[in-house]
C-alpha positions as CSV (number, residue, x, y, z in Angstrom):
1,M,-30.4,74.4,-93.6
2,S,-27.5,72.6,-95.3
3,E,-24.9,71.3,-92.8
4,T,-21.2,71.4,-93.1
5,V,-19.3,68.8,-91.2
6,L,-15.6,68.9,-90.3
7,L,-14.0,65.5,-89.8
8,V,-10.8,65.3,-87.8
9,G,-8.6,62.3,-88.5
10,G,-7.3,60.2,-91.4
11,G,-7.6,56.5,-90.5
12,G,-10.0,53.7,-91.4
13,R,-12.4,54.8,-88.6
14,E,-12.6,58.3,-90.1
15,H,-13.1,56.9,-93.6
16,A,-16.1,55.1,-92.3
17,I,-17.4,58.3,-90.6
18,A,-16.9,60.2,-93.9
19,R,-18.9,57.6,-95.8
20,A,-21.7,57.9,-93.2
21,V,-21.7,61.8,-93.4
22,A,-20.9,62.7,-97.0
23,P,-24.3,61.7,-98.6
24,D,-26.2,64.1,-96.4
25,A,-23.9,67.1,-95.8
26,D,-21.0,69.0,-97.1
27,C,-17.9,67.3,-95.6
28,Y,-14.5,68.6,-95.0
29,A,-11.6,66.7,-93.4
30,C,-8.2,67.4,-91.9
31,A,-5.5,64.9,-90.9
32,S,-1.7,64.5,-90.8
33,N,-1.9,62.0,-93.7
34,R,-3.9,62.2,-97.0
35,N,-6.3,59.3,-96.9
36,P,-7.5,58.8,-100.5
37,G,-10.8,57.3,-99.4
38,I,-11.7,60.4,-97.3
39,A,-10.3,62.7,-100.0
40,A,-12.6,61.2,-102.5
41,L,-15.7,61.7,-100.3
42,A,-14.8,65.1,-98.9
43,D,-15.5,68.5,-100.4
44,G,-12.0,69.4,-99.2
45,M,-9.1,67.9,-97.2
46,R,-6.4,69.8,-95.5
47,S,-3.1,68.5,-94.1
48,I,-3.2,69.4,-90.4
49,D,-1.8,67.5,-87.4
50,E,-4.8,66.0,-85.5
51,T,-3.6,67.6,-82.3
52,D,-3.2,71.1,-83.6
53,A,-6.3,72.7,-82.2
54,T,-5.5,76.2,-83.4
55,A,-5.1,75.1,-87.1
56,I,-8.1,72.9,-86.9
57,V,-10.3,75.7,-85.6
58,A,-9.0,78.0,-88.4
59,F,-9.9,75.4,-91.0
60,A,-13.3,74.9,-89.5
61,E,-14.0,78.6,-89.7
62,E,-12.6,78.8,-93.2
63,V,-15.1,76.2,-94.5
64,G,-18.0,77.4,-92.4
65,A,-18.4,74.2,-90.4
66,T,-21.6,73.8,-88.5
67,L,-20.7,70.5,-86.9
68,A,-17.5,68.5,-86.2
69,V,-16.7,64.9,-85.5
70,V,-13.3,64.1,-83.9
71,G,-12.1,60.6,-84.7
72,P,-8.8,59.9,-82.9
73,E,-8.2,59.8,-79.2
74,S,-5.0,61.9,-79.5
75,A,-7.1,64.8,-80.7
76,L,-9.6,64.5,-77.9
77,A,-6.7,64.4,-75.4
78,A,-5.3,67.6,-77.0
79,G,-8.5,69.5,-76.4
80,V,-9.5,69.8,-80.1
81,A,-13.2,69.3,-79.2
82,D,-13.0,72.0,-76.5
83,A,-11.4,74.4,-79.0
84,L,-14.0,73.8,-81.7
85,D,-16.9,74.1,-79.2
86,D,-15.4,77.4,-77.9
87,A,-15.3,78.6,-81.5
88,G,-19.0,77.9,-81.9
89,V,-18.6,74.6,-83.9
90,Y,-20.7,71.9,-82.2
91,T,-18.4,68.9,-81.8
92,F,-19.6,65.3,-81.5
93,G,-16.8,64.2,-79.2
94,P,-16.0,64.9,-75.5
95,G,-13.8,67.6,-74.2
96,A,-10.4,66.7,-72.8
97,E,-11.7,66.4,-69.2
98,A,-14.5,64.0,-70.1
99,A,-12.2,62.1,-72.5
100,R,-10.1,61.2,-69.4
101,I,-12.4,58.2,-69.2
102,E,-10.1,56.9,-71.9
103,T,-6.9,58.9,-71.8
104,D,-6.1,58.3,-68.1
105,K,-6.6,54.7,-67.1
106,A,-6.0,55.5,-63.4
107,Y,-8.7,58.1,-63.5
108,Q,-11.0,55.7,-65.3
109,R,-10.7,53.0,-62.6
110,R,-11.1,55.6,-59.8
111,F,-14.1,57.0,-61.6
112,M,-15.7,53.6,-61.8
113,R,-15.0,52.9,-58.1
114,D,-16.2,56.3,-56.9
115,H,-19.4,56.2,-58.8
116,D,-20.2,52.5,-58.2
117,I,-20.1,51.7,-61.9
118,P,-20.6,47.9,-62.2
119,G,-18.0,45.7,-63.7
120,C,-14.8,47.3,-62.3
121,P,-12.0,44.8,-61.6
122,D,-9.8,45.0,-58.5
123,F,-6.9,47.4,-59.2
124,E,-4.1,49.5,-57.7
125,T,-2.2,52.5,-59.3
126,F,1.5,53.2,-58.9
127,T,4.0,56.0,-59.6
128,D,6.9,54.0,-58.1
129,M,7.9,51.2,-60.4
130,D,9.7,49.3,-57.7
131,A,6.5,49.3,-55.6
132,A,4.7,48.1,-58.7
133,C,7.1,45.3,-59.1
134,D,6.6,44.3,-55.4
135,Y,2.9,44.2,-56.1
136,V,3.4,41.9,-59.1
137,D,5.5,39.5,-56.9
138,A,2.9,39.5,-54.1
139,A,-0.1,39.0,-56.3
140,D,-1.9,35.6,-55.9
141,G,-3.3,35.7,-59.5
142,D,-2.4,37.1,-62.8
143,L,-2.4,40.8,-63.5
144,A,-2.9,43.2,-66.4
145,V,-0.2,45.8,-66.5
146,K,-1.5,49.0,-68.0
147,P,0.3,52.3,-68.6
148,V,-2.0,55.2,-67.6
149,G,-1.8,57.1,-70.9
150,L,-2.6,56.4,-74.5
151,T,-0.6,53.6,-76.2
152,G,-2.6,52.8,-79.3
153,G,-3.8,49.5,-77.9
154,K,-0.2,48.2,-77.6
155,G,0.9,49.0,-74.1
156,V,-0.8,46.4,-72.0
157,R,1.0,43.3,-70.8
158,V,-0.8,40.4,-69.1
159,T,1.0,37.9,-66.8
160,G,0.1,34.3,-67.3
161,D,-0.9,35.0,-70.9
162,Q,1.6,37.3,-72.7
163,V,4.4,37.6,-70.2
164,T,5.8,36.0,-67.1
165,K,6.0,37.9,-63.8
166,D,9.7,38.5,-64.3
167,E,9.0,39.8,-67.8
168,A,6.3,42.1,-66.5
169,K,8.6,43.5,-63.9
170,A,11.3,44.1,-66.5
171,Y,8.7,45.9,-68.6
172,L,7.8,48.1,-65.7
173,R,11.4,49.0,-64.9
174,E,12.4,49.6,-68.6
175,S,9.2,51.3,-69.8
176,G,9.8,54.9,-68.6
177,Y,6.2,55.2,-67.5
178,D,5.5,57.6,-64.7
179,R,2.2,55.9,-63.7
180,V,0.7,52.5,-64.2
181,V,-2.4,50.6,-63.2
182,L,-2.1,47.0,-62.1
183,E,-5.4,45.1,-62.1
184,E,-6.7,41.6,-61.9
185,R,-6.6,39.7,-65.1
186,L,-10.1,39.2,-66.6
187,I,-10.6,35.8,-68.2
188,G,-13.4,35.3,-70.7
189,E,-14.3,36.7,-74.2
190,E,-13.9,40.3,-75.1
191,F,-16.5,42.3,-76.9
192,T,-17.3,45.9,-77.6
193,V,-20.5,47.9,-77.5
194,Q,-20.3,51.5,-78.8
195,A,-23.0,54.0,-77.9
196,F,-24.0,57.4,-79.3
197,V,-24.3,59.8,-76.3
198,A,-25.7,63.3,-76.0
199,N,-28.0,65.2,-73.7
200,G,-28.1,62.3,-71.3
201,D,-29.4,59.9,-74.0
202,V,-27.6,56.6,-74.7
203,R,-28.2,54.8,-78.0
204,P,-26.2,51.5,-78.2
205,T,-25.1,49.8,-81.4
206,P,-24.5,46.1,-82.0
207,A,-21.8,44.2,-80.2
208,V,-18.5,43.7,-82.1
209,Q,-15.5,41.5,-81.4
210,D,-12.1,42.9,-82.2
211,H,-9.0,40.8,-82.7
212,K,-6.0,42.5,-81.1
213,R,-3.3,39.8,-81.5
214,A,-1.1,40.1,-84.6
215,Y,-1.3,36.5,-85.9
216,E,-3.7,33.7,-86.6
217,G,-4.9,31.7,-83.6
218,D,-4.6,34.8,-81.3
219,E,-0.9,34.6,-81.3
220,G,1.7,37.4,-81.2
221,P,1.8,40.9,-79.8
222,N,-1.2,43.2,-79.4
223,T,-2.0,45.6,-82.2
224,G,-4.4,48.4,-82.8
225,G,-6.8,45.7,-84.1
226,M,-6.3,43.3,-87.0
227,G,-10.0,43.0,-87.7
228,S,-13.5,42.4,-86.2
229,Y,-16.9,41.0,-86.8
230,S,-20.5,41.6,-85.8
231,D,-23.6,39.4,-86.2
232,A,-27.0,40.1,-87.8
233,G,-28.5,41.3,-84.4
234,P,-27.2,43.2,-81.4
235,T,-25.4,40.2,-79.8
236,L,-22.5,37.9,-80.8
237,P,-22.7,34.1,-81.2
238,F,-21.1,33.6,-77.7
239,M,-23.4,36.1,-76.0
240,D,-27.1,36.2,-75.0
241,A,-29.5,39.1,-74.8
242,A,-28.9,39.4,-71.0
243,D,-25.1,39.8,-71.6
244,Y,-25.7,42.6,-74.0
245,A,-28.2,44.3,-71.7
246,E,-25.7,44.1,-68.8
247,A,-23.1,45.9,-71.0
248,V,-25.6,48.6,-72.0
249,E,-26.5,49.1,-68.3
250,I,-22.9,49.7,-67.6
251,L,-22.7,52.4,-70.3
252,E,-25.9,54.0,-69.0
253,A,-24.5,54.1,-65.5
254,T,-21.3,55.7,-66.8
255,V,-23.2,58.4,-68.7
256,D,-25.4,59.0,-65.6
257,A,-22.1,59.9,-63.8
258,L,-20.9,62.0,-66.8
259,P,-24.1,63.9,-67.6
260,S,-22.4,66.4,-70.0
261,Y,-20.7,63.7,-72.0
262,T,-21.1,64.0,-75.8
263,G,-19.9,61.7,-78.5
264,V,-19.3,58.0,-78.7
265,L,-18.8,56.0,-75.5
266,Y,-17.0,52.7,-76.3
267,G,-17.2,50.0,-73.8
268,Q,-14.6,47.2,-74.1
269,F,-16.1,44.4,-72.0
270,M,-15.1,40.9,-70.9
271,L,-17.7,38.2,-70.6
272,T,-16.5,36.2,-67.6
273,A,-17.9,33.4,-65.5
274,D,-19.1,36.1,-63.2
275,G,-20.8,38.2,-65.8
276,V,-19.8,41.3,-67.8
277,R,-16.7,43.2,-66.6
278,V,-15.1,46.4,-68.0
279,V,-11.7,46.0,-69.7
280,E,-11.7,49.8,-70.6
281,F,-13.7,52.7,-71.9
282,N,-12.8,54.7,-75.0
283,A,-14.1,58.1,-75.8
284,R,-14.6,57.6,-79.5
285,F,-15.4,55.1,-82.2
286,G,-13.3,52.0,-82.3
287,D,-11.0,51.3,-85.1
288,P,-11.9,48.8,-86.6
289,E,-15.3,48.6,-84.9
290,A,-16.6,51.8,-86.6
291,M,-16.2,49.9,-89.9
292,N,-18.6,47.2,-88.7
293,T,-21.1,49.6,-87.2
294,L,-21.5,52.5,-89.5
295,P,-22.1,50.6,-92.7
296,V,-25.1,48.9,-91.3
297,L,-26.5,52.0,-89.5
298,E,-29.7,52.8,-91.4
299,T,-30.5,55.9,-89.3
300,P,-28.7,58.8,-91.0
301,F,-25.6,59.6,-88.8
302,L,-26.3,63.3,-89.6
303,D,-29.6,63.0,-87.8
304,V,-27.7,61.9,-84.6
305,L,-25.3,64.8,-84.9
306,T,-28.0,67.5,-85.4
307,A,-30.2,66.1,-82.6
308,A,-27.2,66.2,-80.3
309,R,-26.5,69.8,-81.2
310,D,-30.0,71.0,-81.0
311,G,-30.7,69.4,-77.6
312,D,-33.3,67.0,-79.1
313,P,-33.7,63.4,-78.0
314,L,-31.3,61.3,-80.0
315,P,-33.1,59.2,-82.7
316,E,-33.7,55.5,-82.0
317,L,-31.2,53.6,-84.2
318,D,-32.2,51.3,-87.0
319,F,-29.6,48.7,-88.3
320,D,-29.5,46.5,-91.3
321,A,-29.9,43.0,-89.9
322,R,-26.8,41.7,-91.5
323,A,-23.4,40.4,-90.2
324,T,-20.1,42.2,-90.9
325,V,-16.5,40.9,-91.1
326,C,-13.6,43.4,-91.2
327,K,-10.0,42.4,-92.0
328,Y,-7.0,44.7,-92.0
329,A,-4.1,44.6,-94.4
330,V,-1.0,45.8,-92.5
331,P,2.6,46.6,-93.4
332,A,5.2,43.9,-93.3
333,G,6.7,43.7,-89.7
334,Y,3.6,45.3,-88.1
335,P,3.3,46.0,-85.1
336,T,6.8,45.6,-83.8
337,D,8.9,46.7,-86.8
338,P,6.5,47.9,-89.5
339,E,7.9,48.8,-92.9
340,S,7.1,52.5,-93.5
341,G,7.3,54.3,-96.8
342,A,6.7,51.2,-99.0
343,R,4.8,51.9,-102.1
344,I,1.7,49.7,-102.4
345,E,-0.9,49.0,-105.0
346,V,-4.6,48.5,-104.0
347,D,-6.9,46.8,-106.5
348,E,-10.2,48.5,-105.7
349,G,-11.9,46.6,-108.5
350,S,-11.3,43.3,-106.7
351,V,-13.4,44.5,-103.8
352,A,-16.4,45.3,-106.1
353,R,-16.0,41.9,-107.9
354,A,-16.0,40.0,-104.6
355,A,-19.3,41.6,-103.6
356,E,-20.9,41.1,-107.0
357,A,-19.9,37.4,-107.1
358,A,-21.2,36.7,-103.6
359,G,-24.4,38.7,-103.8
360,G,-23.5,40.8,-100.7
361,D,-21.6,44.0,-100.1
362,A,-17.9,44.6,-99.8
363,L,-16.4,47.9,-98.7
364,L,-12.8,49.2,-98.8
365,F,-11.7,51.6,-96.1
366,Y,-8.2,53.2,-96.4
367,A,-6.5,53.7,-93.1
368,S,-2.9,54.9,-92.3
369,V,-1.7,55.3,-95.9
370,D,-0.3,58.4,-97.5
371,A,-1.4,59.3,-101.0
372,R,1.4,61.0,-102.9
373,E,1.6,62.2,-106.4
374,D,3.3,59.0,-107.6
375,G,1.2,56.6,-105.6
376,L,0.1,55.1,-102.3
377,Y,2.6,54.5,-99.5
378,T,2.5,52.7,-96.1
379,T,3.0,54.4,-92.8
380,T,3.9,52.6,-89.6
381,S,0.3,51.6,-88.9
382,R,-2.5,49.6,-90.6
383,A,-2.9,50.3,-94.4
384,F,-6.5,49.5,-95.3
385,A,-9.4,47.3,-94.3
386,V,-12.1,45.4,-96.2
387,V,-15.5,44.7,-94.8
388,G,-17.8,42.0,-96.0
389,I,-21.6,42.4,-95.3
390,A,-24.0,39.5,-95.6
391,P,-26.8,37.7,-93.8
392,T,-24.4,35.5,-91.8
393,I,-20.9,35.9,-90.4
394,A,-19.7,33.0,-92.6
395,D,-21.0,34.7,-95.8
396,A,-19.6,38.1,-94.7
397,E,-16.2,36.4,-94.0
398,A,-16.1,34.8,-97.5
399,I,-16.8,38.2,-99.1
400,A,-14.0,39.8,-97.1
401,A,-11.6,37.0,-97.9
402,D,-12.3,37.4,-101.6
403,A,-12.0,41.1,-101.4
404,L,-8.6,40.8,-99.8
405,S,-7.1,40.1,-103.2
406,A,-6.8,43.9,-103.1
407,A,-3.9,43.5,-100.8
408,G,-0.7,43.3,-102.9
409,D,2.9,42.5,-102.0
410,G,4.3,43.8,-98.7
411,L,1.1,43.6,-96.8
412,R,-0.1,41.0,-94.3
413,V,-3.6,39.9,-93.3
414,R,-4.9,37.9,-90.3
415,H,-7.1,35.5,-92.3
416,D,-8.9,33.6,-89.5
417,I,-11.0,36.5,-88.3
418,G,-14.7,35.6,-88.8
419,K,-14.0,32.0,-89.8
420,A,-16.3,29.4,-88.4
421,D,-13.7,27.5,-86.4
422,L,-12.5,30.6,-84.6
423,V,-16.1,31.7,-83.8
424,E,-16.9,28.2,-82.6
425,R,-13.9,28.4,-80.2
426,R,-15.4,31.5,-78.7
427,I,-18.7,29.8,-78.2
428,K,-17.1,26.8,-76.5
429,H,-14.9,29.0,-74.3
430,V,-18.0,30.8,-72.9
431,T,-19.8,27.6,-72.5
432,R,-17.0,26.2,-70.4
433,L,-16.9,29.4,-68.3
434,R,-20.5,29.0,-67.5
435,E,-20.5,25.4,-66.5
């Protein structure tokens, strides 16, 4: 039977999902923006807000969707997966209650503590910001200040790193948040492991390292992610097999405590001197991490979706043993004062030329851009990403760097992602932690 897959979302993550689905199924998409990369792959694309569950269900029924994949966390929080499932469209994504593992950080930490999930840092939750400020003052060490709800990766402040204690207290008082989590600052190297989950099965994918800071050298404010890299195997250069296994065990323990969970479970981990700790969980593919993972997934993604729906064991995953480097082009002023509505030109031919010249692969993924009749325009978020794929991180980085000539005026790139000196810094950091 031919499958018809509905994809919810219009970012770079969803472009990567569309690329993974479209060769094997009819693919329809809906999003609040018109992503030209998704539109080119899909059999149809409708302008619908990602949180409008009623309109999304109506579109799914109109196109005869047999499966759905929900990309953004905002849609999961709005119950889009619940609504699609209720309408008889099997959805690879958790319902709103299970998605609280991401959408409610206080719940996430309590869940970890109550179910003895390994890797949970010391934490306290607050609804009174004055009491939270007193806790900041009394803390012996540095703290991560986290709003409970979704902030697009930009709401966390870390004392001793990004802000002073006084700045953290000012942030708490001025934020307008009604709940916050204050937890011990984790020191180490961050990495992500994403896993496909359904019917109690957990199928992990290779580790990826995202780069949240806006500028070269890990400087500047946090962003939704300026780029990321993966190696030719499941680990990263600063990790060993035991570190990866420890992260996977944490994901498996989490799924054991959430037996009905369906979709992608994303673990953001910190490799510390005391082992692997949990920075956070997300209930969907990462962005940019999906663009590292899906292009090297050799197992058809549709096979994962149909096995999940049919109650079959999820297939064992095969990956192309090559490294990937993803770099985002973002609007001028991003993330603090991004220039929205600027017309941009993207030279798609330069991406193909970079791959041909290097003997590897280069992929272009459109993200938060809006395709209008007269051209392509920026939004307030990331515009597009390029991904280099090659046998080594260094080769993949060189391909991505060459492909970035596609970024024209008005866009900015963090060029150091995947470069040898930055990767070596990560290795030396972990070596020092373990001494």
